PDB file as gemmi writes it, atoms N, CA and C in Angstrom:
CRYST1    1.000    1.000    1.000  90.00  90.00  90.00 P 1                      
ATOM      1  N   MET A   1      30.840 -65.538  31.219  1.00  0.00           N  
ATOM      2  CA  MET A   1      31.479 -64.319  31.687  1.00  0.00           C  
ATOM      3  C   MET A   1      32.889 -64.670  32.174  1.00  0.00           C  
ATOM      4  N   SER A   2      33.878 -63.936  31.714  1.00  0.00           N  
ATOM      5  CA  SER A   2      35.244 -64.151  32.180  1.00  0.00           C  
ATOM      6  C   SER A   2      35.710 -62.915  32.950  1.00  0.00           C  
ATOM      7  N   GLU A   3      36.681 -63.139  33.819  1.00  0.00           N  
ATOM      8  CA  GLU A   3      37.164 -62.087  34.698  1.00  0.00           C  
ATOM      9  C   GLU A   3      38.682 -62.046  34.644  1.00  0.00           C  
ATOM     10  N   LYS A   4      39.257 -60.847  34.666  1.00  0.00           N  
ATOM     11  CA  LYS A   4      40.714 -60.666  34.591  1.00  0.00           C  
ATOM     12  C   LYS A   4      41.130 -59.613  35.603  1.00  0.00           C  
ATOM     13  N   LYS A   5      42.134 -59.926  36.402  1.00  0.00           N  
ATOM     14  CA  LYS A   5      42.695 -58.956  37.339  1.00  0.00           C  
ATOM     15  C   LYS A   5      43.950 -58.370  36.706  1.00  0.00           C  
ATOM     16  N   VAL A   6      44.001 -57.047  36.645  1.00  0.00           N  
ATOM     17  CA  VAL A   6      45.121 -56.345  36.020  1.00  0.00           C  
ATOM     18  C   VAL A   6      45.829 -55.528  37.097  1.00  0.00           C  
ATOM     19  N   LYS A   7      47.140 -55.677  37.201  1.00  0.00           N  
ATOM     20  CA  LYS A   7      47.925 -54.982  38.217  1.00  0.00           C  
ATOM     21  C   LYS A   7      48.607 -53.761  37.608  1.00  0.00           C  
ATOM     22  N   PHE A   8      48.702 -52.715  38.420  1.00  0.00           N  
ATOM     23  CA  PHE A   8      49.311 -51.461  38.002  1.00  0.00           C  
ATOM     24  C   PHE A   8      50.293 -50.987  39.056  1.00  0.00           C  
ATOM     25  N   LYS A   9      51.334 -50.254  38.606  1.00  0.00           N  
ATOM     26  CA  LYS A   9      52.283 -49.644  39.531  1.00  0.00           C  
ATOM     27  C   LYS A   9      52.312 -48.134  39.288  1.00  0.00           C  
ATOM     28  N   PHE A  10      52.674 -47.388  40.314  1.00  0.00           N  
ATOM     29  CA  PHE A  10      52.749 -45.934  40.251  1.00  0.00           C  
ATOM     30  C   PHE A  10      53.695 -45.496  39.135  1.00  0.00           C  
ATOM     31  N   GLU A  11      53.253 -44.506  38.364  1.00  0.00           N  
ATOM     32  CA  GLU A  11      54.107 -43.962  37.306  1.00  0.00           C  
ATOM     33  C   GLU A  11      54.452 -42.502  37.589  1.00  0.00           C  
ATOM     34  N   LYS A  12      53.415 -41.651  37.768  1.00  0.00           N  
ATOM     35  CA  LYS A  12      53.672 -40.249  38.095  1.00  0.00           C  
ATOM     36  C   LYS A  12      52.422 -39.611  38.681  1.00  0.00           C  
ATOM     37  N   GLU A  13      52.641 -38.473  39.319  1.00  0.00           N  
ATOM     38  CA  GLU A  13      51.556 -37.748  39.968  1.00  0.00           C  
ATOM     39  C   GLU A  13      51.311 -36.439  39.231  1.00  0.00           C  
ATOM     40  N   ASN A  14      50.051 -36.118  38.988  1.00  0.00           N  
ATOM     41  CA  ASN A  14      49.661 -34.855  38.362  1.00  0.00           C  
ATOM     42  C   ASN A  14      48.942 -34.009  39.400  1.00  0.00           C  
ATOM     43  N   LYS A  15      48.393 -32.889  38.976  1.00  0.00           N  
ATOM     44  CA  LYS A  15      47.731 -31.974  39.905  1.00  0.00           C  
ATOM     45  C   LYS A  15      46.587 -32.650  40.662  1.00  0.00           C  
ATOM     46  N   ASN A  16      45.675 -33.305  39.953  1.00  0.00           N  
ATOM     47  CA  ASN A  16      44.495 -33.902  40.586  1.00  0.00           C  
ATOM     48  C   ASN A  16      44.401 -35.415  40.425  1.00  0.00           C  
ATOM     49  N   SER A  17      45.390 -36.013  39.783  1.00  0.00           N  
ATOM     50  CA  SER A  17      45.303 -37.459  39.542  1.00  0.00           C  
ATOM     51  C   SER A  17      46.680 -38.121  39.640  1.00  0.00           C  
ATOM     52  N   VAL A  18      46.647 -39.450  39.658  1.00  0.00           N  
ATOM     53  CA  VAL A  18      47.863 -40.248  39.711  1.00  0.00           C  
ATOM     54  C   VAL A  18      47.823 -41.189  38.515  1.00  0.00           C  
ATOM     55  N   ARG A  19      48.929 -41.277  37.800  1.00  0.00           N  
ATOM     56  CA  ARG A  19      49.007 -42.167  36.644  1.00  0.00           C  
ATOM     57  C   ARG A  19      49.656 -43.478  37.068  1.00  0.00           C  
ATOM     58  N   PHE A  20      49.000 -44.582  36.699  1.00  0.00           N  
ATOM     59  CA  PHE A  20      49.508 -45.913  36.985  1.00  0.00           C  
ATOM     60  C   PHE A  20      49.783 -46.628  35.672  1.00  0.00           C  
ATOM     61  N   GLU A  21      50.887 -47.387  35.648  1.00  0.00           N  
ATOM     62  CA  GLU A  21      51.312 -48.140  34.474  1.00  0.00           C  
ATOM     63  C   GLU A  21      51.031 -49.618  34.712  1.00  0.00           C  
ATOM     64  N   GLU A  22      50.446 -50.272  33.729  1.00  0.00           N  
ATOM     65  CA  GLU A  22      50.132 -51.695  33.860  1.00  0.00           C  
ATOM     66  C   GLU A  22      51.402 -52.533  33.965  1.00  0.00           C  
ATOM     67  N   VAL A  23      51.329 -53.566  34.799  1.00  0.00           N  
ATOM     68  CA  VAL A  23      52.404 -54.543  34.919  1.00  0.00           C  
ATOM     69  C   VAL A  23      51.888 -55.805  34.233  1.00  0.00           C  
ATOM     70  N   PRO A  24      52.261 -56.011  32.952  1.00  0.00           N  
ATOM     71  CA  PRO A  24      51.718 -57.161  32.220  1.00  0.00           C  
ATOM     72  C   PRO A  24      52.265 -58.488  32.739  1.00  0.00           C  
ATOM     73  N   GLU A  25      51.485 -59.540  32.548  1.00  0.00           N  
ATOM     74  CA  GLU A  25      51.935 -60.882  32.914  1.00  0.00           C  
ATOM     75  C   GLU A  25      53.065 -61.282  31.965  1.00  0.00           C  
ATOM     76  N   ASP A  26      53.917 -62.172  32.422  1.00  0.00           N  
ATOM     77  CA  ASP A  26      55.064 -62.612  31.612  1.00  0.00           C  
ATOM     78  C   ASP A  26      54.619 -63.117  30.243  1.00  0.00           C  
ATOM     79  N   GLY A  27      55.227 -62.555  29.197  1.00  0.00           N  
ATOM     80  CA  GLY A  27      54.968 -62.989  27.835  1.00  0.00           C  
ATOM     81  C   GLY A  27      53.650 -62.509  27.239  1.00  0.00           C  
ATOM     82  N   MET A  28      52.914 -61.690  27.966  1.00  0.00           N  
ATOM     83  CA  MET A  28      51.617 -61.204  27.477  1.00  0.00           C  
ATOM     84  C   MET A  28      51.685 -59.695  27.234  1.00  0.00           C  
ATOM     85  N   PRO A  29      50.948 -59.200  26.230  1.00  0.00           N  
ATOM     86  CA  PRO A  29      50.896 -57.754  26.015  1.00  0.00           C  
ATOM     87  C   PRO A  29      49.978 -57.096  27.052  1.00  0.00           C  
ATOM     88  N   PRO A  30      50.102 -55.779  27.252  1.00  0.00           N  
ATOM     89  CA  PRO A  30      49.218 -55.086  28.195  1.00  0.00           C  
ATOM     90  C   PRO A  30      47.753 -55.192  27.765  1.00  0.00           C  
ATOM     91  N   VAL A  31      46.861 -55.247  28.736  1.00  0.00           N  
ATOM     92  CA  VAL A  31      45.423 -55.294  28.467  1.00  0.00           C  
ATOM     93  C   VAL A  31      44.873 -53.872  28.386  1.00  0.00           C  
ATOM     94  N   ILE A  32      45.325 -52.994  29.287  1.00  0.00           N  
ATOM     95  CA  ILE A  32      44.809 -51.627  29.370  1.00  0.00           C  
ATOM     96  C   ILE A  32      45.881 -50.590  29.040  1.00  0.00           C  
ATOM     97  N   GLY A  33      47.081 -50.760  29.552  1.00  0.00           N  
ATOM     98  CA  GLY A  33      48.145 -49.769  29.366  1.00  0.00           C  
ATOM     99  C   GLY A  33      48.269 -48.928  30.620  1.00  0.00           C  
ATOM    100  N   SER A  34      48.115 -47.625  30.486  1.00  0.00           N  
ATOM    101  CA  SER A  34      48.176 -46.718  31.633  1.00  0.00           C  
ATOM    102  C   SER A  34      46.789 -46.175  31.943  1.00  0.00           C  
ATOM    103  N   ILE A  35      46.567 -45.877  33.215  1.00  0.00           N  
ATOM    104  CA  ILE A  35      45.291 -45.277  33.623  1.00  0.00           C  
ATOM    105  C   ILE A  35      45.554 -44.130  34.590  1.00  0.00           C  
ATOM    106  N   TYR A  36      44.602 -43.212  34.661  1.00  0.00           N  
ATOM    107  CA  TYR A  36      44.647 -42.126  35.623  1.00  0.00           C  
ATOM    108  C   TYR A  36      43.570 -42.361  36.666  1.00  0.00           C  
ATOM    109  N   VAL A  37      43.945 -42.224  37.946  1.00  0.00           N  
ATOM    110  CA  VAL A  37      43.014 -42.372  39.060  1.00  0.00           C  
ATOM    111  C   VAL A  37      43.049 -41.063  39.849  1.00  0.00           C  
ATOM    112  N   GLN A  38      41.892 -40.563  40.226  1.00  0.00           N  
ATOM    113  CA  GLN A  38      41.820 -39.308  40.967  1.00  0.00           C  
ATOM    114  C   GLN A  38      42.534 -39.449  42.313  1.00  0.00           C  
ATOM    115  N   LYS A  39      43.239 -38.356  42.718  1.00  0.00           N  
ATOM    116  CA  LYS A  39      44.028 -38.372  43.948  1.00  0.00           C  
ATOM    117  C   LYS A  39      43.184 -38.673  45.184  1.00  0.00           C  
ATOM    118  N   TRP A  40      41.955 -38.191  45.217  1.00  0.00           N  
ATOM    119  CA  TRP A  40      41.125 -38.406  46.412  1.00  0.00           C  
ATOM    120  C   TRP A  40      40.908 -39.897  46.660  1.00  0.00           C  
ATOM    121  N   PHE A  41      40.966 -40.723  45.595  1.00  0.00           N  
ATOM    122  CA  PHE A  41      40.804 -42.168  45.747  1.00  0.00           C  
ATOM    123  C   PHE A  41      42.146 -42.884  45.850  1.00  0.00           C  
ATOM    124  N   ALA A  42      43.093 -42.522  45.005  1.00  0.00           N  
ATOM    125  CA  ALA A  42      44.389 -43.211  44.954  1.00  0.00           C  
ATOM    126  C   ALA A  42      45.215 -42.973  46.207  1.00  0.00           C  
ATOM    127  N   GLY A  43      45.112 -41.780  46.774  1.00  0.00           N  
ATOM    128  CA  GLY A  43      45.902 -41.465  47.965  1.00  0.00           C  
ATOM    129  C   GLY A  43      47.382 -41.632  47.685  1.00  0.00           C  
ATOM    130  N   SER A  44      48.082 -42.337  48.551  1.00  0.00           N  
ATOM    131  CA  SER A  44      49.521 -42.534  48.374  1.00  0.00           C  
ATOM    132  C   SER A  44      49.857 -43.952  47.908  1.00  0.00           C  
ATOM    133  N   SER A  45      48.875 -44.629  47.322  1.00  0.00           N  
ATOM    134  CA  SER A  45      49.086 -46.005  46.851  1.00  0.00           C  
ATOM    135  C   SER A  45      50.148 -46.056  45.761  1.00  0.00           C  
ATOM    136  N   LYS A  46      50.997 -47.054  45.832  1.00  0.00           N  
ATOM    137  CA  LYS A  46      52.029 -47.271  44.809  1.00  0.00           C  
ATOM    138  C   LYS A  46      51.645 -48.412  43.873  1.00  0.00           C  
ATOM    139  N   LYS A  47      50.661 -49.220  44.291  1.00  0.00           N  
ATOM    140  CA  LYS A  47      50.173 -50.326  43.465  1.00  0.00           C  
ATOM    141  C   LYS A  47      48.659 -50.392  43.580  1.00  0.00           C  
ATOM    142  N   ILE A  48      47.996 -50.703  42.465  1.00  0.00           N  
ATOM    143  CA  ILE A  48      46.565 -50.916  42.480  1.00  0.00           C  
ATOM    144  C   ILE A  48      46.252 -52.144  41.613  1.00  0.00           C  
ATOM    145  N   GLU A  49      45.066 -52.660  41.779  1.00  0.00           N  
ATOM    146  CA  GLU A  49      44.611 -53.813  40.987  1.00  0.00           C  
ATOM    147  C   GLU A  49      43.181 -53.552  40.555  1.00  0.00           C  
ATOM    148  N   ILE A  50      42.902 -53.804  39.293  1.00  0.00           N  
ATOM    149  CA  ILE A  50      41.564 -53.595  38.741  1.00  0.00           C  
ATOM    150  C   ILE A  50      41.067 -54.915  38.191  1.00  0.00           C  
ATOM    151  N   THR A  51      39.793 -55.222  38.452  1.00  0.00           N  
ATOM    152  CA  THR A  51      39.175 -56.435  37.935  1.00  0.00           C  
ATOM    153  C   THR A  51      38.255 -56.064  36.788  1.00  0.00           C  
ATOM    154  N   ILE A  52      38.426 -56.733  35.650  1.00  0.00           N  
ATOM    155  CA  ILE A  52      37.600 -56.502  34.470  1.00  0.00           C  
ATOM    156  C   ILE A  52      36.741 -57.727  34.256  1.00  0.00           C  
ATOM    157  N   LYS A  53      35.446 -57.508  34.121  1.00  0.00           N  
ATOM    158  CA  LYS A  53      34.526 -58.614  33.831  1.00  0.00           C  
ATOM    159  C   LYS A  53      34.036 -58.466  32.402  1.00  0.00           C  
ATOM    160  N   LYS A  54      34.206 -59.507  31.626  1.00  0.00           N  
ATOM    161  CA  LYS A  54      33.791 -59.513  30.224  1.00  0.00           C  
ATOM    162  C   LYS A  54      32.478 -60.293  30.146  1.00  0.00           C  
ATOM    163  N   THR A  55      31.420 -59.605  29.701  1.00  0.00           N  
ATOM    164  CA  THR A  55      30.120 -60.279  29.584  1.00  0.00           C  
ATOM    165  C   THR A  55      29.784 -60.463  28.121  1.00  0.00           C  
ATOM    166  N   ASP A  56      29.325 -61.623  27.784  1.00  0.00           N  
ATOM    167  CA  ASP A  56      28.999 -61.937  26.379  1.00  0.00           C  
ATOM    168  C   ASP A  56      27.507 -62.040  26.188  1.00  0.00           C  
TER     169      ASP A  56                                                      
END                                                                             
């Protein structure tokens, strides 16, 4: 099992959600791209981090 932490920065706010844009590591392509997080959870966060676990 491998694990990857992906960092995101605030991109824009919608009615009920916040869009975050991935900050890729130097020289690497994005793993996820952009994601939407519901406002009730995201709050006023400008940065978030998501951990992905790959199970084989």
